Backbone atoms as SQL, in Angstrom:
CREATE TABLE atoms (id INTEGER PRIMARY KEY, chain TEXT, resi INTEGER, resn TEXT, atom TEXT, x REAL, y REAL, z REAL);
INSERT INTO atoms VALUES
  (1, 'A', 1, 'MET', 'N', -19.008, 3.672, 4.519),
  (2, 'A', 1, 'MET', 'CA', -17.784, 2.640, 4.673),
  (3, 'A', 1, 'MET', 'C', -16.551, 3.652, 4.967),
  (4, 'A', 2, 'ARG', 'N', -15.689, 3.086, 5.864),
  (5, 'A', 2, 'ARG', 'CA', -14.523, 3.640, 6.426),
  (6, 'A', 2, 'ARG', 'C', -13.556, 3.857, 5.369),
  (7, 'A', 3, 'ALA', 'N', -12.526, 4.849, 5.463),
  (8, 'A', 3, 'ALA', 'CA', -11.604, 4.905, 4.433),
  (9, 'A', 3, 'ALA', 'C', -10.510, 3.897, 4.644),
  (10, 'A', 4, 'LEU', 'N', -10.239, 3.152, 5.828),
  (11, 'A', 4, 'LEU', 'CA', -9.251, 2.028, 5.930),
  (12, 'A', 4, 'LEU', 'C', -9.987, 0.943, 5.231),
  (13, 'A', 5, 'LYS', 'N', -11.303, 0.635, 5.231),
  (14, 'A', 5, 'LYS', 'CA', -11.830, -0.560, 4.641),
  (15, 'A', 5, 'LYS', 'C', -11.936, -0.025, 2.947),
  (16, 'A', 6, 'LYS', 'N', -12.058, 0.875, 2.658),
  (17, 'A', 6, 'LYS', 'CA', -12.358, 1.103, 1.267),
  (18, 'A', 6, 'LYS', 'C', -10.922, 1.109, 0.618),
  (19, 'A', 7, 'THR', 'N', -9.988, 1.491, 1.531),
  (20, 'A', 7, 'THR', 'CA', -8.440, 1.460, 0.718),
  (21, 'A', 7, 'THR', 'C', -8.052, -0.179, 0.488),
  (22, 'A', 8, 'ARG', 'N', -8.530, -0.712, 1.850),
  (23, 'A', 8, 'ARG', 'CA', -8.073, -2.205, 1.582),
  (24, 'A', 8, 'ARG', 'C', -8.715, -2.925, 0.285),
  (25, 'A', 9, 'LYS', 'N', -9.917, -2.525, 0.147),
  (26, 'A', 9, 'LYS', 'CA', -10.863, -3.268, -0.908),
  (27, 'A', 9, 'LYS', 'C', -10.165, -2.674, -2.053),
  (28, 'A', 10, 'LEU', 'N', -10.047, -1.656, -2.169),
  (29, 'A', 10, 'LEU', 'CA', -9.030, -1.192, -3.330),
  (30, 'A', 10, 'LEU', 'C', -8.037, -1.876, -3.928),
  (31, 'A', 11, 'ILE', 'N', -7.149, -2.096, -2.656),
  (32, 'A', 11, 'ILE', 'CA', -5.678, -2.680, -2.858),
  (33, 'A', 11, 'ILE', 'C', -5.967, -4.297, -3.281),
  (34, 'A', 12, 'GLU', 'N', -7.091, -4.663, -2.524),
  (35, 'A', 12, 'GLU', 'CA', -7.477, -6.232, -2.547),
  (36, 'A', 12, 'GLU', 'C', -7.866, -6.524, -4.112),
  (37, 'A', 13, 'HIS', 'N', -8.907, -5.752, -4.599),
  (38, 'A', 13, 'HIS', 'CA', -9.409, -5.893, -5.978),
  (39, 'A', 13, 'HIS', 'C', -8.433, -5.384, -7.173),
  (40, 'A', 14, 'ASN', 'N', -7.639, -4.534, -7.106),
  (41, 'A', 14, 'ASN', 'CA', -6.898, -4.009, -8.142),
  (42, 'A', 14, 'ASN', 'C', -5.376, -3.590, -7.580),
  (43, 'A', 15, 'PRO', 'N', -4.492, -4.903, -7.201),
  (44, 'A', 15, 'PRO', 'CA', -3.329, -4.479, -6.718),
  (45, 'A', 15, 'PRO', 'C', -2.162, -4.094, -7.763),
  (46, 'A', 16, 'GLU', 'N', -2.775, -4.207, -9.143),
  (47, 'A', 16, 'GLU', 'CA', -1.967, -3.952, -10.316),
  (48, 'A', 16, 'GLU', 'C', -1.922, -2.381, -10.674),
  (49, 'A', 17, 'LYS', 'N', -3.044, -1.757, -10.148),
  (50, 'A', 17, 'LYS', 'CA', -3.310, -0.275, -10.552),
  (51, 'A', 17, 'LYS', 'C', -2.326, 0.332, -9.710),
  (52, 'A', 18, 'PRO', 'N', -2.006, 1.637, -10.515),
  (53, 'A', 18, 'PRO', 'CA', -1.115, 2.666, -9.773),
  (54, 'A', 18, 'PRO', 'C', -1.614, 3.178, -8.502),
  (55, 'A', 19, 'GLU', 'N', -2.940, 3.551, -8.478),
  (56, 'A', 19, 'GLU', 'CA', -3.630, 4.121, -7.206),
  (57, 'A', 19, 'GLU', 'C', -3.443, 3.257, -6.044),
  (58, 'A', 20, 'ALA', 'N', -3.538, 1.735, -6.274),
  (59, 'A', 20, 'ALA', 'CA', -3.459, 0.659, -5.122),
  (60, 'A', 20, 'ALA', 'C', -2.041, 0.871, -4.682),
  (61, 'A', 21, 'LYS', 'N', -1.201, 0.839, -5.581),
  (62, 'A', 21, 'LYS', 'CA', 0.327, 0.842, -5.261),
  (63, 'A', 21, 'LYS', 'C', 0.716, 2.130, -4.344),
  (64, 'A', 22, 'ILE', 'N', 0.387, 3.264, -4.866),
  (65, 'A', 22, 'ILE', 'CA', 0.339, 4.677, -4.142),
  (66, 'A', 22, 'ILE', 'C', -0.043, 4.615, -2.687),
  (67, 'A', 23, 'LEU', 'N', -1.524, 4.135, -2.359),
  (68, 'A', 23, 'LEU', 'CA', -2.051, 3.834, -1.379),
  (69, 'A', 23, 'LEU', 'C', -1.618, 2.979, -0.349),
  (70, 'A', 24, 'SER', 'N', -0.905, 1.807, -1.198),
  (71, 'A', 24, 'SER', 'CA', -0.343, 0.851, -0.294),
  (72, 'A', 24, 'SER', 'C', 0.903, 1.289, 0.456),
  (73, 'A', 25, 'ALA', 'N', 1.729, 2.104, -0.442),
  (74, 'A', 25, 'ALA', 'CA', 2.972, 2.462, 0.227),
  (75, 'A', 25, 'ALA', 'C', 2.795, 3.660, 1.158),
  (76, 'A', 26, 'LEU', 'N', 1.593, 4.402, 0.998),
  (77, 'A', 26, 'LEU', 'CA', 1.449, 5.443, 2.211),
  (78, 'A', 26, 'LEU', 'C', 0.794, 4.614, 3.225),
  (79, 'A', 27, 'VAL', 'N', 0.328, 3.519, 3.311),
  (80, 'A', 27, 'VAL', 'CA', -0.149, 2.937, 4.518),
  (81, 'A', 27, 'VAL', 'C', 1.248, 2.200, 5.314),
  (82, 'A', 28, 'VAL', 'N', 2.397, 1.578, 4.362),
  (83, 'A', 28, 'VAL', 'CA', 3.218, 1.140, 4.952),
  (84, 'A', 28, 'VAL', 'C', 4.395, 2.139, 5.543),
  (85, 'A', 29, 'ALA', 'N', 4.272, 3.271, 4.800),
  (86, 'A', 29, 'ALA', 'CA', 4.845, 4.496, 5.233),
  (87, 'A', 29, 'ALA', 'C', 4.266, 5.001, 6.793),
  (88, 'A', 30, 'LEU', 'N', 2.983, 5.153, 6.759),
  (89, 'A', 30, 'LEU', 'CA', 2.441, 5.520, 8.026),
  (90, 'A', 30, 'LEU', 'C', 2.741, 4.756, 9.335),
  (91, 'A', 31, 'GLU', 'N', 2.578, 3.185, 8.889),
  (92, 'A', 31, 'GLU', 'CA', 2.691, 2.225, 10.054),
  (93, 'A', 31, 'GLU', 'C', 4.349, 2.357, 10.475),
  (94, 'A', 32, 'SER', 'N', 5.256, 2.414, 9.503),
  (95, 'A', 32, 'SER', 'CA', 6.788, 2.421, 9.607),
  (96, 'A', 32, 'SER', 'C', 7.293, 3.356, 10.208),
  (97, 'A', 33, 'GLU', 'N', 6.517, 4.677, 10.010),
  (98, 'A', 33, 'GLU', 'CA', 7.000, 6.060, 10.180),
  (99, 'A', 33, 'GLU', 'C', 8.115, 6.370, 9.453),
  (100, 'A', 34, 'GLU', 'N', 8.184, 5.841, 8.315),
  (101, 'A', 34, 'GLU', 'CA', 9.105, 6.151, 7.169),
  (102, 'A', 34, 'GLU', 'C', 8.425, 7.256, 6.317),
  (103, 'A', 35, 'PRO', 'N', 9.444, 8.026, 5.695),
  (104, 'A', 35, 'PRO', 'CA', 9.104, 9.050, 4.813),
  (105, 'A', 35, 'PRO', 'C', 8.388, 8.670, 3.603),
  (106, 'A', 36, 'PHE', 'N', 7.403, 9.496, 3.055),
  (107, 'A', 36, 'PHE', 'CA', 6.606, 9.310, 2.092),
  (108, 'A', 36, 'PHE', 'C', 6.474, 10.482, 1.314),
  (109, 'A', 37, 'LYS', 'N', 6.739, 10.428, -0.065),
  (110, 'A', 37, 'LYS', 'CA', 6.736, 11.640, -0.955),
  (111, 'A', 37, 'LYS', 'C', 5.235, 12.098, -1.280),
  (112, 'A', 38, 'LEU', 'N', 4.962, 13.089, -0.720),
  (113, 'A', 38, 'LEU', 'CA', 3.591, 13.546, -0.810),
  (114, 'A', 38, 'LEU', 'C', 3.115, 13.979, -2.357),
  (115, 'A', 39, 'SER', 'N', 4.220, 14.209, -3.126),
  (116, 'A', 39, 'SER', 'CA', 3.933, 14.514, -4.463),
  (117, 'A', 39, 'SER', 'C', 3.224, 13.243, -5.247),
  (118, 'A', 40, 'GLU', 'N', 3.438, 12.062, -4.656),
  (119, 'A', 40, 'GLU', 'CA', 3.042, 10.744, -5.147),
  (120, 'A', 40, 'GLU', 'C', 1.381, 10.871, -5.092),
  (121, 'A', 41, 'LEU', 'N', 0.931, 11.535, -3.939),
  (122, 'A', 41, 'LEU', 'CA', -0.634, 11.813, -4.009),
  (123, 'A', 41, 'LEU', 'C', -1.109, 12.411, -5.016),
  (124, 'A', 42, 'TYR', 'N', -0.396, 13.371, -5.618),
  (125, 'A', 42, 'TYR', 'CA', -0.980, 14.138, -6.777),
  (126, 'A', 42, 'TYR', 'C', -0.955, 13.420, -7.979),
  (127, 'A', 43, 'GLN', 'N', -0.470, 12.024, -8.021),
  (128, 'A', 43, 'GLN', 'CA', -0.645, 11.154, -9.245),
  (129, 'A', 43, 'GLN', 'C', -2.211, 10.711, -9.193),
  (130, 'A', 44, 'LEU', 'N', -2.771, 10.744, -7.999),
  (131, 'A', 44, 'LEU', 'CA', -4.107, 10.095, -7.661),
  (132, 'A', 44, 'LEU', 'C', -5.135, 10.840, -8.202),
  (133, 'A', 45, 'ASP', 'N', -6.177, 10.301, -8.841),
  (134, 'A', 45, 'ASP', 'CA', -7.350, 10.985, -9.466),
  (135, 'A', 45, 'ASP', 'C', -8.128, 11.937, -8.116),
  (136, 'A', 46, 'TYR', 'N', -9.178, 12.713, -8.298),
  (137, 'A', 46, 'TYR', 'CA', -9.570, 13.614, -7.346),
  (138, 'A', 46, 'TYR', 'C', -10.158, 12.689, -6.143),
  (139, 'A', 47, 'ASN', 'N', -11.117, 11.455, -6.811),
  (140, 'A', 47, 'ASN', 'CA', -11.696, 10.612, -5.533),
  (141, 'A', 47, 'ASN', 'C', -10.615, 9.920, -4.833),
  (142, 'A', 48, 'ASP', 'N', -9.367, 9.156, -5.413),
  (143, 'A', 48, 'ASP', 'CA', -8.536, 8.655, -4.809),
  (144, 'A', 48, 'ASP', 'C', -7.832, 9.507, -4.008),
  (145, 'A', 49, 'PHE', 'N', -7.632, 10.755, -4.287),
  (146, 'A', 49, 'PHE', 'CA', -7.046, 11.885, -3.327),
  (147, 'A', 49, 'PHE', 'C', -7.898, 11.947, -2.150),
  (148, 'A', 50, 'GLY', 'N', -8.886, 12.026, -2.191),
  (149, 'A', 50, 'GLY', 'CA', -9.988, 12.332, -1.148),
  (150, 'A', 50, 'GLY', 'C', -9.798, 11.161, -0.292),
  (151, 'A', 51, 'LEU', 'N', -9.590, 9.917, -1.009),
  (152, 'A', 51, 'LEU', 'CA', -9.616, 8.597, -0.074),
  (153, 'A', 51, 'LEU', 'C', -8.253, 8.736, 0.661),
  (154, 'A', 52, 'ALA', 'N', -7.241, 8.967, 0.021),
  (155, 'A', 52, 'ALA', 'CA', -6.038, 9.298, 0.831),
  (156, 'A', 52, 'ALA', 'C', -5.973, 10.231, 1.870),
  (157, 'A', 53, 'LEU', 'N', -6.730, 11.301, 1.880),
  (158, 'A', 53, 'LEU', 'CA', -6.782, 12.305, 2.854),
  (159, 'A', 53, 'LEU', 'C', -7.652, 11.676, 4.250),
  (160, 'A', 54, 'GLU', 'N', -8.865, 11.082, 3.667),
  (161, 'A', 54, 'GLU', 'CA', -9.652, 10.366, 4.694),
  (162, 'A', 54, 'GLU', 'C', -8.952, 9.427, 5.334),
  (163, 'A', 55, 'LEU', 'N', -8.148, 8.588, 4.943),
  (164, 'A', 55, 'LEU', 'CA', -6.915, 7.513, 5.360),
  (165, 'A', 55, 'LEU', 'C', -6.265, 8.310, 6.370),
  (166, 'A', 56, 'LEU', 'N', -5.586, 9.282, 5.883),
  (167, 'A', 56, 'LEU', 'CA', -4.755, 9.989, 6.747),
  (168, 'A', 56, 'LEU', 'C', -5.031, 10.361, 8.050),
  (169, 'A', 57, 'SER', 'N', -6.584, 11.023, 8.088),
  (170, 'A', 57, 'SER', 'CA', -7.283, 11.291, 9.297),
  (171, 'A', 57, 'SER', 'C', -7.866, 10.329, 9.923),
  (172, 'A', 58, 'GLU', 'N', -8.173, 9.004, 9.521),
  (173, 'A', 58, 'GLU', 'CA', -8.579, 7.980, 10.391),
  (174, 'A', 58, 'GLU', 'C', -7.538, 7.335, 10.804),
  (175, 'A', 59, 'TRP', 'N', -6.203, 7.291, 10.300),
  (176, 'A', 59, 'TRP', 'CA', -4.752, 6.698, 10.854),
  (177, 'A', 59, 'TRP', 'C', -4.608, 7.592, 12.042),
  (178, 'A', 60, 'ARG', 'N', -4.773, 8.755, 11.905),
  (179, 'A', 60, 'ARG', 'CA', -4.390, 9.711, 13.016),
  (180, 'A', 60, 'ARG', 'C', -5.215, 9.233, 14.334),
  (181, 'A', 61, 'LEU', 'N', -6.706, 9.159, 14.091),
  (182, 'A', 61, 'LEU', 'CA', -7.263, 8.697, 15.219),
  (183, 'A', 61, 'LEU', 'C', -6.926, 7.521, 15.788),
  (184, 'A', 62, 'ASP', 'N', -6.497, 6.550, 15.055),
  (185, 'A', 62, 'ASP', 'CA', -6.080, 5.230, 15.716),
  (186, 'A', 62, 'ASP', 'C', -7.038, 4.471, 16.339),
  (187, 'A', 63, 'ARG', 'N', -8.305, 4.651, 16.142),
  (188, 'A', 63, 'ARG', 'CA', -9.469, 3.845, 16.639),
  (189, 'A', 63, 'ARG', 'C', -9.796, 2.771, 16.195),
  (190, 'A', 64, 'TYR', 'N', -9.615, 2.555, 14.814),
  (191, 'A', 64, 'TYR', 'CA', -9.949, 1.341, 13.968),
  (192, 'A', 64, 'TYR', 'C', -8.507, 0.499, 13.929),
  (193, 'A', 65, 'TYR', 'N', -8.306, 0.035, 14.938),
  (194, 'A', 65, 'TYR', 'CA', -7.080, -0.747, 15.044),
  (195, 'A', 65, 'TYR', 'C', -7.245, -2.089, 14.075),
  (196, 'A', 66, 'THR', 'N', -8.341, -3.067, 14.274),
  (197, 'A', 66, 'THR', 'CA', -8.407, -4.203, 13.707),
  (198, 'A', 66, 'THR', 'C', -8.479, -3.751, 12.230),
  (199, 'A', 67, 'SER', 'N', -9.165, -2.862, 11.656),
  (200, 'A', 67, 'SER', 'CA', -9.128, -2.320, 10.406),
  (201, 'A', 67, 'SER', 'C', -7.722, -2.061, 9.870),
  (202, 'A', 68, 'LYS', 'N', -7.188, -1.262, 10.538),
  (203, 'A', 68, 'LYS', 'CA', -5.758, -0.727, 10.416),
  (204, 'A', 68, 'LYS', 'C', -4.858, -1.963, 10.184),
  (205, 'A', 69, 'ALA', 'N', -5.057, -3.115, 10.936),
  (206, 'A', 69, 'ALA', 'CA', -4.038, -4.098, 10.890),
  (207, 'A', 69, 'ALA', 'C', -4.329, -4.989, 9.651),
  (208, 'A', 70, 'VAL', 'N', -5.354, -5.100, 9.199),
  (209, 'A', 70, 'VAL', 'CA', -5.864, -5.719, 8.094),
  (210, 'A', 70, 'VAL', 'C', -5.207, -5.103, 6.729),
  (211, 'A', 71, 'LEU', 'N', -5.467, -3.788, 6.834),
  (212, 'A', 71, 'LEU', 'CA', -5.107, -3.100, 5.777),
  (213, 'A', 71, 'LEU', 'C', -3.502, -3.054, 5.655),
  (214, 'A', 72, 'LEU', 'N', -2.831, -2.833, 6.716),
  (215, 'A', 72, 'LEU', 'CA', -1.373, -2.793, 6.793),
  (216, 'A', 72, 'LEU', 'C', -0.984, -4.215, 6.135),
  (217, 'A', 73, 'ASP', 'N', -1.653, -5.395, 6.783),
  (218, 'A', 73, 'ASP', 'CA', -1.038, -6.553, 6.170),
  (219, 'A', 73, 'ASP', 'C', -1.229, -6.613, 4.486),
  (220, 'A', 74, 'ILE', 'N', -2.283, -6.481, 4.053),
  (221, 'A', 74, 'ILE', 'CA', -2.524, -6.305, 2.582),
  (222, 'A', 74, 'ILE', 'C', -1.748, -5.446, 1.915),
  (223, 'A', 75, 'SER', 'N', -1.235, -4.265, 2.512),
  (224, 'A', 75, 'SER', 'CA', -0.242, -3.358, 1.919),
  (225, 'A', 75, 'SER', 'C', 1.100, -3.878, 1.854),
  (226, 'A', 76, 'MET', 'N', 1.403, -4.566, 2.970),
  (227, 'A', 76, 'MET', 'CA', 2.766, -5.004, 2.958),
  (228, 'A', 76, 'MET', 'C', 2.933, -6.410, 1.910),
  (229, 'A', 77, 'GLN', 'N', 1.910, -7.168, 1.911),
  (230, 'A', 77, 'GLN', 'CA', 1.895, -8.259, 0.941),
  (231, 'A', 77, 'GLN', 'C', 2.219, -7.724, -0.345),
  (232, 'A', 78, 'LEU', 'N', 1.425, -6.537, -0.782),
  (233, 'A', 78, 'LEU', 'CA', 1.483, -5.867, -2.241),
  (234, 'A', 78, 'LEU', 'C', 3.073, -5.556, -2.442),
  (235, 'A', 79, 'GLY', 'N', 3.715, -4.834, -1.323),
  (236, 'A', 79, 'GLY', 'CA', 4.775, -4.336, -1.205),
  (237, 'A', 79, 'GLY', 'C', 5.888, -5.540, -1.638),
  (238, 'A', 80, 'GLN', 'N', 5.712, -6.522, -1.095),
  (239, 'A', 80, 'GLN', 'CA', 6.641, -7.777, -1.098),
  (240, 'A', 80, 'GLN', 'C', 6.598, -8.327, -2.450),
  (241, 'A', 81, 'LEU', 'N', 5.347, -8.240, -2.985),
  (242, 'A', 81, 'LEU', 'CA', 5.092, -9.006, -4.250),
  (243, 'A', 81, 'LEU', 'C', 5.779, -7.994, -5.394),
  (244, 'A', 82, 'LEU', 'N', 5.652, -6.765, -5.231),
  (245, 'A', 82, 'LEU', 'CA', 6.219, -5.865, -5.957),
  (246, 'A', 82, 'LEU', 'C', 7.671, -6.037, -6.019),
  (247, 'A', 83, 'GLU', 'N', 8.208, -6.356, -4.977),
  (248, 'A', 83, 'GLU', 'CA', 9.715, -6.421, -4.648),
  (249, 'A', 83, 'GLU', 'C', 10.227, -7.595, -5.285),
  (250, 'A', 84, 'ASP', 'N', 9.243, -8.745, -5.157),
  (251, 'A', 84, 'ASP', 'CA', 9.586, -9.908, -5.931),
  (252, 'A', 84, 'ASP', 'C', 9.632, -10.093, -7.343),
  (253, 'A', 85, 'GLN', 'N', 8.587, -9.058, -7.675),
  (254, 'A', 85, 'GLN', 'CA', 8.654, -8.990, -9.222),
  (255, 'A', 85, 'GLN', 'C', 9.711, -8.120, -9.941),
  (256, 'A', 86, 'ALA', 'N', 10.193, -7.521, -8.979),
  (257, 'A', 86, 'ALA', 'CA', 11.347, -6.369, -9.563),
  (258, 'A', 86, 'ALA', 'C', 12.832, -7.250, -9.448),
  (259, 'A', 87, 'ALA', 'N', 12.853, -8.254, -8.497),
  (260, 'A', 87, 'ALA', 'CA', 14.046, -8.905, -8.428),
  (261, 'A', 87, 'ALA', 'C', 14.428, -9.672, -9.403),
  (262, 'A', 88, 'PRO', 'N', 15.513, -9.803, -9.968),
  (263, 'A', 88, 'PRO', 'CA', 15.755, -10.883, -10.980),
  (264, 'A', 88, 'PRO', 'C', 15.953, -12.385, -10.405),
  (265, 'A', 89, 'PRO', 'N', 15.467, -13.238, -11.285),
  (266, 'A', 89, 'PRO', 'CA', 15.429, -14.505, -10.812),
  (267, 'A', 89, 'PRO', 'C', 16.879, -15.074, -10.300),
  (268, 'A', 90, 'ALA', 'N', 17.005, -15.710, -9.412),
  (269, 'A', 90, 'ALA', 'CA', 18.219, -16.426, -8.781),
  (270, 'A', 90, 'ALA', 'C', 18.514, -17.291, -9.955),
  (271, 'A', 91, 'VAL', 'N', 20.151, -17.386, -10.120),
  (272, 'A', 91, 'VAL', 'CA', 20.617, -18.554, -10.828),
  (273, 'A', 91, 'VAL', 'C', 21.166, -19.582, -10.084),
  (274, 'A', 92, 'ASP', 'N', 20.682, -20.898, -10.414),
  (275, 'A', 92, 'ASP', 'CA', 21.394, -21.906, -9.563),
  (276, 'A', 92, 'ASP', 'C', 22.768, -22.233, -10.103),
  (277, 'A', 93, 'THR', 'N', 23.704, -22.222, -9.325),
  (278, 'A', 93, 'THR', 'CA', 25.328, -22.256, -9.798),
  (279, 'A', 93, 'THR', 'C', 25.348, -23.798, -10.153),
  (280, 'A', 94, 'ALA', 'N', 24.574, -24.802, -9.482),
  (281, 'A', 94, 'ALA', 'CA', 24.799, -26.273, -9.791),
  (282, 'A', 94, 'ALA', 'C', 24.447, -26.544, -11.112),
  (283, 'A', 95, 'GLU', 'N', 23.519, -25.732, -11.712),
  (284, 'A', 95, 'GLU', 'CA', 22.988, -25.976, -13.090),
  (285, 'A', 95, 'GLU', 'C', 24.100, -25.619, -14.056),
  (286, 'A', 96, 'LYS', 'N', 24.881, -24.690, -13.803),
  (287, 'A', 96, 'LYS', 'CA', 25.833, -24.122, -14.715),
  (288, 'A', 96, 'LYS', 'C', 26.749, -25.009, -14.836),
  (289, 'A', 97, 'ASN', 'N', 27.181, -25.958, -13.808),
  (290, 'A', 97, 'ASN', 'CA', 28.430, -26.953, -13.839),
  (291, 'A', 97, 'ASN', 'C', 27.735, -28.341, -14.598);
C-alpha cells in the first residue's frame, strides 16, 4: 500500500489522534507550499515517522495524482473541523434584545 493511501486511511479512521493531525498538517503544507515545522515530525512514533518520510518521497514524485487529491481533501476537511472546534460559537445579537 502506498504512503498516500496509508496516510489517508490513518486520517479517516483516527482524525482525533495526534499523528493524524500532524500528518494532515504536513499534507496541507506540502500542497499549499506553506512552511511546516519539521520538529512536529519528531512527535510521531517510529512507524508514523517512517510513513511521513514515505509520504514526502511519494509527494515529490507526484505520480499518484488521484491518491494525492483524495488525501489532500481529507486533510483539508480535518483542518477545517479543527478550526471550527477551536472557534468560539457565534452569539446571535437578536437573542440578546
